[in-house]
C-alpha positions as CSV (number, residue, x, y, z in Angstrom):
1,M,-110.4,257.4,21.2
2,S,-110.7,253.7,21.0
3,A,-113.9,251.9,20.3
4,D,-113.9,250.4,23.8
5,A,-113.9,253.8,25.5
6,F,-116.4,255.4,23.1
7,W,-119.6,254.2,24.7
8,S,-118.9,255.3,28.2
9,D,-117.8,258.7,26.9
10,L,-120.9,259.0,24.8
11,I,-123.2,258.4,27.8
12,Q,-121.1,260.6,30.1
13,R,-121.3,263.5,27.6
14,R,-125.1,263.1,27.4
15,A,-125.4,263.1,31.2
16,S,-123.4,266.3,31.4
17,G,-125.5,268.0,28.8
18,R,-123.0,267.8,25.9
19,A,-124.6,266.4,22.8
20,R,-122.5,263.8,21.0
21,G,-123.6,261.0,18.8
22,I,-122.5,258.3,16.4
23,W,-123.7,257.3,13.0
24,S,-124.2,253.6,12.3
25,V,-124.0,252.2,8.8
26,C,-126.2,249.2,8.2
27,S,-125.0,247.8,4.9
28,A,-123.0,244.9,3.4
29,H,-122.1,246.7,0.1
30,P,-118.3,247.0,-0.1
31,L,-118.3,250.5,-1.7
32,V,-120.7,251.7,1.0
33,I,-118.5,250.3,3.8
34,E,-115.4,251.7,2.2
35,A,-117.0,255.1,2.0
36,A,-118.1,254.9,5.6
37,L,-114.5,254.0,6.7
38,R,-113.0,256.8,4.7
39,Q,-115.5,259.2,6.2
40,A,-114.7,258.0,9.7
41,L,-111.0,258.3,8.9
42,A,-111.5,261.9,7.9
43,D,-113.6,262.6,11.0
44,G,-111.0,261.0,13.3
45,G,-113.5,259.0,15.2
46,P,-114.8,255.5,15.4
47,A,-116.7,253.7,12.6
48,L,-119.8,251.7,13.5
49,I,-120.7,249.2,10.9
50,E,-123.6,246.9,11.4
51,A,-125.0,243.8,9.8
52,T,-128.7,242.8,10.1
53,C,-130.0,239.4,11.0
54,N,-131.3,239.0,7.5
55,Q,-128.0,240.0,5.8
56,V,-125.7,237.9,7.9
57,N,-126.4,234.9,10.0
58,P,-125.1,231.3,10.6
59,Q,-127.1,230.2,7.5
60,G,-125.5,232.9,5.4
61,G,-128.4,235.4,5.1
62,Y,-129.0,237.1,1.8
63,T,-125.4,238.1,1.5
64,G,-124.2,234.5,1.9
65,L,-122.0,235.7,4.8
66,Q,-121.8,234.2,8.3
67,P,-120.8,236.6,11.1
68,A,-117.1,235.6,11.1
69,D,-117.1,236.2,7.3
70,F,-118.6,239.6,7.7
71,V,-116.0,240.6,10.3
72,G,-113.2,239.5,8.0
73,F,-114.8,241.3,5.1
74,V,-115.0,244.6,6.9
75,R,-111.6,244.3,8.5
76,G,-110.2,243.6,5.0
77,I,-111.6,246.9,3.7
78,A,-110.4,248.7,6.8
79,G,-106.9,247.4,6.2
80,A,-107.0,248.5,2.5
81,V,-108.0,252.1,3.4
82,G,-105.7,252.3,6.5
83,F,-108.5,252.5,9.0
84,P,-107.2,251.6,12.5
85,V,-108.9,248.3,13.7
86,E,-109.1,249.6,17.3
87,R,-111.5,252.3,16.1
88,L,-113.7,249.9,14.3
89,I,-117.0,248.9,16.0
90,L,-119.0,246.1,14.6
91,G,-122.7,245.8,15.5
92,G,-125.5,243.3,14.9
93,D,-129.0,244.7,14.2
94,H,-132.4,243.2,14.9
95,L,-130.7,240.1,16.4
96,G,-133.5,237.7,17.3
97,P,-136.0,235.3,15.8
98,N,-136.9,237.5,12.8
99,P,-135.2,235.3,10.0
100,W,-137.1,232.3,11.3
101,R,-140.4,233.9,12.4
102,D,-142.3,231.4,10.2
103,R,-141.3,228.7,12.6
104,P,-142.5,227.9,16.2
105,A,-141.0,230.2,18.8
106,A,-138.9,227.4,20.5
107,E,-137.2,226.6,17.2
108,A,-136.8,230.2,16.1
109,M,-135.3,231.2,19.5
110,A,-132.9,228.3,19.5
111,L,-131.6,229.5,16.1
112,A,-131.6,233.1,17.4
113,D,-129.4,232.0,20.4
114,A,-126.9,230.4,18.0
115,M,-126.9,233.5,15.8
116,V,-126.2,235.9,18.7
117,Q,-123.4,233.6,19.9
118,A,-121.9,233.5,16.4
119,Y,-122.0,237.3,16.3
120,A,-120.4,237.7,19.8
121,E,-117.7,235.1,19.1
122,A,-116.8,236.7,15.7
123,G,-116.1,240.0,17.3
124,F,-119.3,242.0,17.1
125,T,-119.5,244.1,20.3
126,K,-122.7,246.1,19.9
127,L,-125.7,243.8,19.8
128,H,-129.3,245.0,19.2
129,L,-131.5,242.3,20.8
130,D,-134.8,242.4,19.0
131,A,-137.3,239.7,19.9
132,S,-140.4,241.8,19.0
133,M,-141.4,239.8,15.9
134,A,-144.1,237.2,16.3
135,C,-143.2,233.6,15.5
136,A,-145.5,231.0,14.0
137,D,-147.2,230.0,17.2
138,D,-147.2,233.4,18.9
139,P,-150.2,235.7,19.1
140,P,-150.1,238.5,16.4
141,V,-148.7,240.9,19.0
142,V,-146.1,239.4,21.3
143,P,-146.6,240.6,24.9
144,D,-143.9,243.1,26.1
145,T,-143.0,240.8,29.0
146,V,-142.3,237.9,26.5
147,I,-140.2,240.2,24.3
148,A,-138.1,241.3,27.3
149,E,-137.7,237.7,28.5
150,R,-136.5,236.6,25.1
151,A,-134.1,239.5,24.8
152,A,-132.6,238.6,28.2
153,R,-132.2,235.0,26.9
154,L,-130.3,236.3,23.9
155,C,-128.1,238.4,26.2
156,A,-127.3,235.4,28.3
157,A,-126.4,233.5,25.1
158,A,-123.9,236.2,24.2
159,E,-122.5,236.4,27.7
160,R,-121.8,232.7,27.7
161,V,-119.3,233.0,24.8
162,A,-118.1,236.6,25.2
163,P,-118.5,237.5,28.9
164,G,-118.2,241.2,29.5
165,R,-117.3,242.1,25.9
166,C,-120.6,243.3,24.4
167,V,-122.8,246.3,24.8
168,Y,-126.5,245.9,24.2
169,V,-129.4,247.8,22.7
170,V,-133.0,246.9,23.5
171,G,-136.4,248.2,22.6
172,T,-139.8,247.0,21.6
173,E,-140.9,249.9,19.4
174,V,-138.6,248.9,16.6
175,P,-139.2,250.2,13.0
176,V,-139.3,247.6,10.3
177,P,-135.8,246.8,9.0
178,G,-135.1,248.7,5.8
179,G,-137.9,251.1,6.0
180,A,-141.7,250.8,5.8
181,A,-143.2,248.4,3.4
182,E,-146.4,250.4,2.9
183,S,-147.3,254.1,2.5
184,L,-147.2,256.1,5.6
185,D,-149.3,259.0,6.7
186,H,-148.1,259.6,10.2
187,L,-146.1,258.0,13.0
188,Q,-146.8,257.6,16.7
189,V,-143.8,258.9,18.7
190,T,-142.8,256.6,21.6
191,T,-144.3,257.9,24.8
192,P,-142.2,258.5,28.0
193,A,-144.4,255.9,29.8
194,S,-143.7,253.3,27.1
195,A,-139.9,254.0,27.2
196,R,-139.8,253.6,31.0
197,R,-141.9,250.5,30.9
198,T,-139.7,248.9,28.3
199,L,-136.6,249.5,30.3
200,D,-138.2,248.3,33.5
201,L,-139.4,245.1,31.9
202,H,-136.0,244.4,30.4
203,R,-134.2,245.2,33.7
204,T,-136.5,242.7,35.5
205,A,-135.9,240.1,32.8
206,W,-132.1,240.6,33.1
207,T,-132.3,240.2,36.9
208,A,-134.4,237.0,36.5
209,R,-131.7,235.5,34.4
210,G,-128.9,236.5,36.7
211,L,-127.6,239.2,34.3
212,D,-127.3,242.1,36.7
213,A,-123.6,242.4,35.9
214,A,-124.5,242.8,32.2
215,W,-127.2,245.4,32.7
216,P,-124.9,248.4,32.9
217,R,-123.8,247.4,29.4
218,V,-127.3,247.9,28.1
219,I,-126.5,251.3,26.7
220,A,-129.4,252.3,24.5
221,L,-133.1,252.0,23.9
222,V,-134.6,251.9,20.5
223,V,-137.5,254.3,20.3
224,Q,-139.6,255.9,17.6
225,P,-138.8,259.7,17.4
226,G,-141.2,260.2,14.5
227,V,-138.9,259.5,11.6
228,E,-139.4,257.0,8.8
229,F,-139.6,256.7,5.0
230,D,-141.7,254.6,2.6
231,H,-141.2,254.1,-1.1
232,T,-141.8,257.7,-2.2
233,R,-142.0,259.9,0.9
234,I,-140.0,260.8,4.0
235,I,-141.5,261.6,7.4
236,D,-139.3,264.4,8.8
237,Y,-138.3,264.8,12.4
238,R,-140.5,267.2,14.3
239,P,-138.7,268.1,17.6
240,E,-142.0,269.3,19.2
241,A,-143.6,265.9,18.7
242,A,-140.7,264.2,20.5
243,Q,-140.2,266.8,23.2
244,A,-141.7,264.7,26.0
245,L,-139.7,261.6,25.0
246,S,-136.5,263.6,24.9
247,A,-137.2,265.2,28.3
248,C,-137.6,261.9,30.0
249,L,-134.1,260.6,29.0
250,P,-132.3,261.9,32.1
251,D,-134.8,259.8,34.2
252,L,-133.8,256.6,32.4
253,G,-130.4,256.2,33.8
254,A,-127.2,255.6,31.8
255,H,-128.8,255.2,28.5
256,V,-129.2,257.0,25.2
257,F,-131.8,256.6,22.5
258,E,-131.1,254.8,19.2
259,A,-133.0,256.0,16.2
260,H,-133.6,253.7,13.2
261,S,-134.7,254.7,9.7
262,T,-133.0,258.1,9.9
263,D,-132.2,257.8,6.1
264,Y,-133.0,260.9,4.1
265,Q,-133.5,263.2,7.1
266,T,-132.2,266.8,6.5
267,P,-128.9,267.9,8.1
268,A,-130.8,270.1,10.5
269,A,-133.1,267.3,11.6
270,L,-130.1,264.9,12.2
271,A,-128.4,267.6,14.3
272,R,-131.5,268.1,16.3
273,L,-132.0,264.4,16.8
274,V,-128.6,264.2,18.4
275,R,-129.2,267.2,20.6
276,D,-132.5,265.7,21.7
277,G,-130.8,262.5,22.9
278,F,-131.1,260.2,19.9
279,A,-127.4,259.7,20.0
280,I,-127.2,256.6,17.7
281,L,-128.4,257.4,14.2
282,K,-128.9,254.3,12.0
283,V,-128.7,254.7,8.2
284,G,-128.6,252.0,5.5
285,P,-130.9,252.2,2.4
286,G,-130.1,256.0,2.1
287,L,-126.5,255.1,1.4
288,T,-127.2,252.4,-1.2
289,F,-129.7,254.8,-2.7
290,A,-126.9,257.3,-3.2
291,L,-124.6,254.6,-4.6
292,R,-127.3,253.6,-7.1
293,E,-127.7,257.2,-8.1
294,A,-124.0,257.5,-8.8
295,L,-123.8,254.2,-10.7
296,Y,-126.7,255.1,-13.0
297,A,-125.2,258.6,-13.5
298,L,-121.9,257.0,-14.5
299,E,-123.7,254.7,-16.9
300,L,-125.2,257.8,-18.6
301,I,-121.7,259.3,-18.9
302,E,-120.5,255.9,-20.3
303,R,-123.2,256.1,-23.0
304,E,-121.9,259.5,-24.0
305,L,-118.3,258.3,-24.4
306,L,-118.6,254.8,-25.8
307,P,-120.6,253.1,-28.6
308,P,-123.6,251.0,-27.4
309,A,-121.9,247.7,-28.2
310,L,-119.2,248.4,-25.6
311,C,-121.4,249.8,-22.9
312,S,-122.1,247.9,-19.6
313,Q,-125.9,248.0,-19.8
314,L,-125.9,248.1,-16.0
315,R,-129.5,249.4,-15.5
316,L,-130.8,246.9,-18.1
317,S,-129.0,244.1,-16.2
318,V,-130.5,245.2,-12.9
319,E,-134.0,245.4,-14.3
320,R,-133.7,242.0,-15.9
321,D,-132.6,240.3,-12.7
322,M,-135.2,242.0,-10.6
323,L,-137.9,240.8,-13.0
324,L,-136.5,237.3,-13.0
325,A,-136.2,237.1,-9.2
326,P,-139.0,239.3,-7.8
327,D,-139.2,238.0,-4.3
328,D,-137.3,240.9,-2.8
329,W,-139.5,243.6,-4.3
330,A,-142.8,242.3,-5.7
331,R,-144.8,242.2,-2.4
332,Y,-143.6,245.7,-1.5
333,Y,-144.2,247.7,-4.6
334,A,-147.9,248.2,-5.5
335,G,-149.3,249.8,-8.6
336,D,-149.4,248.9,-12.3
337,A,-146.4,247.8,-14.3
338,P,-145.0,251.3,-15.1
339,Q,-145.3,252.4,-11.4
340,Q,-143.5,249.2,-10.3
341,Q,-140.7,249.9,-12.8
342,V,-140.1,253.3,-11.4
343,L,-140.1,252.0,-7.9
344,R,-137.7,249.2,-8.7
345,A,-135.2,251.8,-9.8
346,F,-135.9,254.8,-7.6
347,S,-137.8,253.8,-4.4
348,Y,-136.5,255.3,-1.2
349,S,-136.8,251.8,0.3
350,D,-134.1,250.9,-2.3
351,R,-134.9,247.2,-2.6
352,V,-132.5,247.1,-5.5
353,R,-129.8,246.8,-2.8
354,Y,-130.6,243.1,-2.5
355,Y,-129.5,242.6,-6.1
356,W,-126.1,244.2,-6.4
357,G,-124.3,240.9,-5.6
358,K,-126.1,239.0,-8.3
359,P,-123.5,237.7,-10.8
360,A,-124.8,239.4,-13.9
361,I,-125.3,242.7,-12.1
362,A,-121.9,242.6,-10.5
363,A,-120.3,241.8,-13.9
364,A,-122.1,244.8,-15.4
365,Q,-121.0,247.1,-12.6
366,A,-117.4,245.9,-13.0
367,R,-117.6,246.5,-16.8
368,L,-118.9,250.0,-16.2
369,L,-116.0,250.9,-13.9
370,A,-113.5,249.2,-16.3
371,N,-114.9,251.2,-19.2
372,L,-114.4,254.4,-17.3
373,E,-111.2,253.5,-15.6
374,G,-108.2,255.6,-16.9
375,R,-110.5,257.4,-19.3
376,D,-110.4,261.1,-19.6
377,M,-113.8,261.9,-18.1
378,P,-114.9,265.4,-19.3
379,E,-115.7,267.8,-16.6
380,N,-118.8,269.0,-18.4
381,L,-120.3,265.5,-18.4
382,V,-119.7,265.1,-14.7
383,S,-121.3,268.5,-14.2
384,Q,-124.4,267.2,-16.0
385,Y,-124.8,264.0,-14.2
386,L,-123.0,264.3,-10.9
387,P,-123.1,268.1,-10.1
388,Q,-122.2,267.7,-6.4
389,Q,-119.1,265.7,-7.2
390,Y,-118.2,268.2,-10.1
391,D,-118.2,271.0,-7.5
392,A,-116.0,268.9,-5.2
393,H,-113.6,268.3,-8.1
394,R,-113.5,272.0,-9.0
395,Q,-112.4,272.6,-5.4
396,G,-109.6,270.1,-5.8
397,L,-111.2,267.6,-3.3
398,I,-111.7,264.6,-5.6
399,A,-110.4,263.3,-8.9
400,L,-112.5,262.8,-11.9
401,A,-112.3,259.0,-11.6
402,A,-115.3,256.7,-11.5
403,R,-114.4,255.0,-8.2
404,A,-113.7,258.4,-6.5
405,L,-117.0,259.8,-7.8
406,L,-118.9,256.8,-6.4
407,L,-117.3,257.0,-3.0
408,D,-117.8,260.7,-2.7
409,K,-121.5,260.4,-3.6
410,V,-121.9,258.0,-0.6
411,Q,-119.8,260.1,1.6
412,A,-121.9,263.1,0.7
413,A,-124.8,261.3,2.2
414,L,-122.8,260.5,5.3
415,R,-121.3,264.0,6.0
416,P,-124.5,265.4,7.5
417,Y,-124.4,262.5,10.0
418,A,-120.8,263.2,10.8
419,R,-121.6,266.9,11.5
420,A,-124.7,266.1,13.5
421,C,-122.8,263.6,15.7
422,G,-120.1,266.1,16.5
423,A,-117.2,264.8,14.4
424,G,-114.0,266.5,15.7
425,A,-115.9,268.1,18.6
426,D,-113.6,269.5,21.3
427,G,-110.7,268.4,19.2
428,E,-111.2,264.8,20.2
429,A,-111.7,261.6,18.3
């Protein structure tokens, strides 16, 4: 099934009571994207890859990539692995004033307009319009009517440069990008009344801007089903807590729910989320967390095989760069120095993901893979440090090669999403 036909099929299936979903990878790491494309290739379905407003924007974001750069980057990986471009869906996440929220709203929204247009012109076709963050001259909590009006403005900006080409996601109860920054005790599940009001306000705002023709392409509403993670804990999905929200979905028209921060949920929870109408499952830090686990495991294998002078010192390079440039973790990780050191390496929020592109770290990673490339990697060492991949190798599924082990580690985190979303269901892509 082509990407263009997927969304209408997804909604039609939900309307007819047949649960089907799609997993969405929010990452700019090339190995994560490659693993996602390989998983989608194995599934036979589309691949939804999303960039966030902070990762990719006209100013470059923290990746240094503008929207057109990201499209070329992902399509290049797709070509290398043989993934059909017609099955590739590119999405923009949290598109709105968030990167410029320290500026007055008029300035931040003008920049957000330009960003949305750059995404749409570059070939992104799924746009999450998120104007919920307060700008410098806004009240601390932006009124829902203002959020809806700003989202409609962003939709109009996209329609001016790519009329009829994009589908949209809206919603005011949006989890913080990348997971919670503080410890969590509980979450408030979106109420049916809030979901209905959000859609009503957005529909009114779309009409006020003359966007009635674009409203049918508003396919999903971001809600809080009661899932989240912080640095050390995961809040698991509880179907009974979201029962009322799930039950109201048929009354909301041709929409599905989009669930953010589904990282680290159990396979059973992911499957139940899809059955309950949360058909778009967003995952990001959980995949780079898996990648980091695999890289550090490979470094331990490297230490067993090579003398210290020849080793990559990857983890040491990561720790050094994170201490030299603490802006992306220091305000998030509380505690004393030993506690912060543990969080820098192992936090579920995985703020180390912001550092993989740093030159010294990238060089250390390249050296690690070069040190292990073509080397006879003993099965017993892989069993010690990557037991899941050892089992896959013993079944003849993957080779004992560093790159294959890395990719399989990430794919192992994605396979529960593929199963939950109905990969191969009814024999269809």
